[in-house]
PAZAPA-4460 file (N, C-alpha, C; in steps of 0.05 Angstrom, whole numbers, plus 32768, in hexadecimal, padded with zeros to 4 digits):
% residues 127
    n_x    n_y    n_z   ca_x   ca_y   ca_z    c_x    c_y    c_z   seq   type   mol
   8849   7E68   8914   882F   7E75   8914   8824   7E79   88FB     1      M     A
   880E   7E71   88F3   8801   7E73   88DC   87F3   7E8F   88D2     2      S     A
   87ED   7E9F   88E9   87E2   7EB7   88E3   87F7   7ECD   88DD     3      R     A
   87F2   7EDD   88CB   8803   7EF1   88C3   87FC   7F0D   88D7     4      T     A
   8812   7F1A   88DD   880F   7F31   88EF   87FD   7F46   88E1     5      Y     A
   87EA   7F50   88EB   87DB   7F68   88E1   87EC   7F7E   88DC     6      A     A
   87FD   7F85   88F1   880D   7F9C   88F1   881F   7F9A   88D9     7      K     A
   882B   7F86   88D3   883E   7F83   88BC   8830   7F87   88A1     8      A     A
   8818   7F7A   889E   8806   7F7E   8888   87FF   7F9C   8882     9      L     A
   87F6   7FA8   8899   87EF   7FC5   8894   8809   7FD7   888D    10      L     A
   881F   7FD1   889B   8836   7FDF   8892   883E   7FDA   8877    11      E     A
   883D   7FC3   886C   8841   7FBA   8853   8831   7FCC   883C    12      Q     A
   8816   7FCE   8843   8805   7FDE   8838   880A   7FFB   8836    13      M     A
   8814   8006   884B   8819   8021   884E   8832   8025   883C    14      L     A
   8845   8015   883F   8860   8016   8830   885A   8018   8812    15      E     A
   884A   8004   8809   8845   7FFE   87EB   8834   8018   87E4    16      S     A
   8820   8021   87F3   8811   803A   87EB   8823   8052   87E8    17      A     A
   8832   8056   87FA   8848   806B   87FB   8856   806D   87E3    18      S     A
   8863   8053   87DD   8873   8052   87C5   8867   8059   87AE    19      T     A
   8851   804D   87A7   883D   8051   878E   8838   806F   878B    20      A     A
   8835   8079   87A0   882D   809B   87A0   8847   80A9   8798    21      V     A
   885C   80A1   87A3   8874   80AF   87A0   887B   80AA   8780    22      S     A
   8875   8093   8776   887E   8090   8757   886E   80A6   8747    23      F     A
   8856   80AB   874C   8846   80C1   873D   884B   80DF   8746    24      V     A
   8859   80E1   8759   885C   80FF   8763   8867   8111   874E    25      E     A
   8857   8126   874A   885E   813A   8734   8856   8132   8719    26      G     A
   8848   811D   8715   8842   8112   86FC   8824   811A   86F4    27      M     A
   881C   8120   86DB   8802   8123   86D3   87F6   8108   86C9    28      S     A
   87DD   8105   86C6   87D1   80F0   86BA   87DE   80E6   86A2    29      L     A
   87E1   80FD   868F   87EE   80F8   8676   880C   80EC   8678    30      G     A
   881A   80F7   868C   8834   80E9   8692   8834   80CF   8699    31      D     A
   8821   80C9   86AA   881D   80AC   86B4   8816   809B   869E    32      F     A
   8803   80A2   868D   87F9   8095   8676   8810   808D   8662    33      L     A
   8823   809E   8660   883A   809A   864E   8850   808E   865A    34      G     A
   8851   8083   8673   8867   807B   8680   8862   805C   8689    35      D     A
   8868   804C   8679   8863   802E   8680   8871   8026   8699    36      A     A
   8889   802D   869C   889A   8025   86B1   8889   802B   86CB    37      R     A
   8881   8047   86CE   8872   8051   86E5   8859   8040   86EA    38      T     A
   884B   803E   86D3   8833   802D   86D4   8835   8012   86E0    39      Q     A
   884D   8005   86D6   8851   7FE8   86E1   885B   7FEB   86FF    40      A     A
   8869   7FFD   8706   8873   8003   8726   885A   8007   8737    41      A     A
   8849   8018   872C   8830   801F   873F   881F   8003   873F    42      V     A
   881B   7FF8   8729   880B   7FDE   872A   8812   7FC9   873C    43      A     A
   8831   7FC7   8739   883D   7FB3   874D   8839   7FB8   8769    44      M     A
   8837   7FD5   8771   8830   7FDB   878D   8817   7FD6   8794    45      N     A
   8804   7FDA   8780   87E8   7FD8   8784   87E1   7FB8   8788    46      L     A
   87F2   7FA6   877A   87EE   7F8A   8780   87FA   7F84   879E    47      I     A
   880E   7F8F   87A4   8818   7F8E   87C2   8805   7F94   87D4    48      N     A
   87F7   7FAB   87D0   87E2   7FB6   87E3   87CC   7FA3   87E4    49      I     A
   87C3   7F97   87CF   87AC   7F86   87CD   87B2   7F6D   87DA    50      G     A
   87C9   7F62   87D5   87D3   7F4B   87E2   87D4   7F4A   87FF    51      E     A
   87DE   7F5F   880A   87DE   7F64   8827   87C2   7F6A   8831    52      A     A
   87AF   7F73   8821   8794   7F77   882B   8785   7F5C   882B    53      A     A
   878B   7F4B   8817   8780   7F2F   8817   8788   7F23   8831    54      T     A
   87A0   7F21   8836   87A9   7F14   8850   879D   7F1F   8869    55      R     A
   879D   7F3B   8869   8793   7F49   887F   8774   7F3F   8884    56      F     A
   8765   7F42   886E   8748   7F39   8872   8746   7F1D   8879    57      L     A
   8758   7F0B   886F   8756   7EF0   8877   875B   7EEA   8894    58      R     A
   8771   7EF7   889F   877B   7EF3   88B9   8774   7F06   88CC    59      D     A
   876B   7F1B   88C6   8764   7F30   88DD   8748   7F3E   88D4    60      H     A
   8734   7F2C   88CD   871C   7F37   88C5   870D   7F48   88DC    61      E     A
   8710   7F43   88F4   8705   7F53   8908   8712   7F6E   8908    62      A     A
   872D   7F72   8905   873A   7F8B   8906   8732   7F9A   88EC    63      L     A
   8731   7F8C   88D7   8727   7F9B   88BD   870C   7FA8   88C1    64      A     A
   86FB   7F98   88CE   86DC   7FA0   88D1   86DD   7FBC   88E1    65      A     A
   86F0   7FBE   88F1   86EF   7FD7   8902   86F4   7FF2   88F1    66      R     A
   86FB   7FEC   88D7   8703   8005   88C4   86F6   8000   88AC    67      Y     A
   86D9   8001   88AB   86CA   7FFC   8892   86D0   8014   887E    68      P     A
   86DA   8029   8885   86E1   803E   8873   86F9   8039   885F    69      N     A
   8707   8024   8868   871F   801C   8856   8714   8006   8844    70      V     A
   8719   8008   8828   870B   7FF9   8815   871D   7FDE   8812    71      P     A
   871E   7FCE   8828   872D   7FB6   8826   8728   7FA6   880C    72      W     A
   8711   7F9F   8806   8708   7F8C   87F4   870E   7F99   87D7    73      R     A
   870C   7FB4   87D4   8713   7FBF   87BB   8731   7FC0   87B7    74      L     A
   8740   7FBB   87CB   875F   7FBC   87CA   8766   7FA0   87BE    75      M     A
   8758   7F8B   87C7   875C   7F70   87BC   8752   7F6E   87A2    76      L     A
   873B   7F7B   879A   872E   7F78   877F   8743   7F84   876E    77      A     A
   8750   7F9C   8773   8761   7FAA   8761   8779   7F99   875D    78      M     A
   8782   7F89   8774   8799   7F77   8770   8791   7F60   875D    79      R     A
   877A   7F55   8760   8774   7F42   874C   8773   7F49   8730    80      N     A
   8766   7F62   872D   8761   7F6D   8712   877E   7F70   8704    81      R     A
   8790   7F7D   8714   87AD   7F81   8709   87BB   7F67   8703    82      I     A
   87B9   7F54   8718   87CC   7F3A   8718   87C1   7F28   86FE    83      A     A
   87A7   7F2A   86FA   879A   7F17   86E8   8792   7F1F   86CE    84      H     A
   8793   7F3B   86C9   878C   7F47   86B0   879D   7F61   86A8    85      N     A
   87B7   7F5C   86AD   87CA   7F73   86A8   87C5   7F81   868F    86      Y     A
   87C0   7F72   867A   87C0   7F7D   865C   87AB   7F93   865A    87      I     A
   8793   7F90   8669   877D   7FA0   8665   877A   7FB1   867B    88      D     A
   878E   7FBC   868A   878A   7FCF   869E   8780   7FE6   8696    89      L     A
   8772   7FF4   86A7   8768   800F   86A3   8778   8023   86B2    90      D     A
   878F   802B   86A2   87A2   803B   86B2   8798   8057   86BF    91      F     A
   8782   8064   86B2   8775   8079   86BE   8769   8072   86D8    92      P     A
   875F   805B   86DB   8753   8052   86F7   876C   804F   8709    93      V     A
   8783   8042   8701   8798   803F   8713   87A4   805B   8719    94      I     A
   87A2   806D   8707   87AB   808A   870E   8799   8093   8722    95      W     A
   8780   8091   8722   876D   809A   8734   876F   808E   874E    96      E     A
   8777   8075   8751   877D   8065   8768   8796   8073   8775    97      T     A
   87AB   8075   8764   87C4   807D   8773   87C3   809B   877B    98      V     A
   87B5   80AB   876C   87B4   80C7   8773   879F   80CF   8788    99      T     A
   8789   80BC   878A   8772   80C4   879E   876F   80B0   87B3   100      T     A
   876E   8097   87AC   8768   8080   87C2   8781   807D   87D2   101      S     A
   8798   8078   87C7   87B0   8075   87D5   87B5   808A   87EC   102      L     A
   87B6   80A4   87E5   87B9   80B7   87F7   87A7   80B4   880E   103      P     A
   878D   80AB   880B   8779   80A7   881F   8785   8093   8832   104      E     A
   878C   807B   8825   8792   8065   8832   87AD   806A   8844   105      L     A
   87BE   8078   8838   87D6   8083   8849   87D0   8091   885F   106      I     A
   87B9   80A3   885E   87B2   80B1   8874   87A4   809F   888A   107      D     A
   8795   8087   8881   8785   8077   8892   8798   8064   88A1   108      A     A
   87AC   8059   8894   87BB   8042   889F   87CC   8048   88B7   109      L     A
   87D6   805E   88BB   87E7   8061   88D7   87D6   805B   88F1   110      P     A
   87BD   8065   88F2   87AB   8062   890A   87A5   8044   890A   111      S     A
   87A3   8038   88F4   879B   8019   88F4   87B3   800B   88FE   112      I     A
   87CA   8011   88F2   87E4   8003   88FC   87E4   8004   891A   113      I     A
   87E1   801C   8925   87E4   8023   8942   87CD   800F   8952   114      Q     A
   87B8   8009   8945   87A5   7FFA   8954   87AA   7FDE   8952   115      S     A
   87B8   7FD4   893F   87C0   7FB8   893A   87D0   7FAD   894F   116      A     A
   87C9   7F93   8955   87DB   7F85   8969   87F7   7F84   8962   117      P     A
   8804   7F87   8977   8824   7F87   8974   882B   7F68   8972   118      D     A
   883B   7F5D   895D   8841   7F43   895C   8852   7F38   8972   119      P     A
   885E   7F4A   897F   8870   7F41   8998   885F   7F3C   89B2   120      R     A
   8846   7F47   89AF   8835   7F42   89C9   881D   7F34   89C4   121      S     A
   8817   7F2C   89AA   87FD   7F20   89A4   8802   7F0A   8990   122      D     A
   87FF   7EF3   899B   8806   7EDB   8988   87EB   7ED3   8977   123      S     A
   87D6   7EDC   897B   87C0   7ED2   8969   87BA   7EE5   8953   124      N     A
   87C5   7EFA   894F   87C9   7F0E   893A   87B0   7F1B   8934   125      G     A
   879B   7F1E   8945   8783   7F2D   8941   877C   7F3E   895B   126      D     A
   8770   7F54   8956   8765   7F64   896C   874D   7F5F   8977   127      A     A
***
């Protein structure tokens, strides 16, 4: 089967978002800006989220369109920015993403996951 399961991609986004948020728990912006290891760990999870969003948009466009409040294209744009221009990253923007946007994504994803087709019962991978 060439299509990726929507549910698995959404679960991957949720896991990566939750992991990134956990990495900065209890930190201030100053702490984050002074911690290259946490910066790299958060950036890697943002890449994972963007990669999953890219596949989700490609293979499950109709399902993604049912959730226009989720910034699907911004997630893949962030992935591209990090993956292709790591040396010039704007870490205050990444901080804002992990402390504001990711908690919103974490709140939105469970209901989207519930509405996604179950890979055991839907072979075409789209709702």
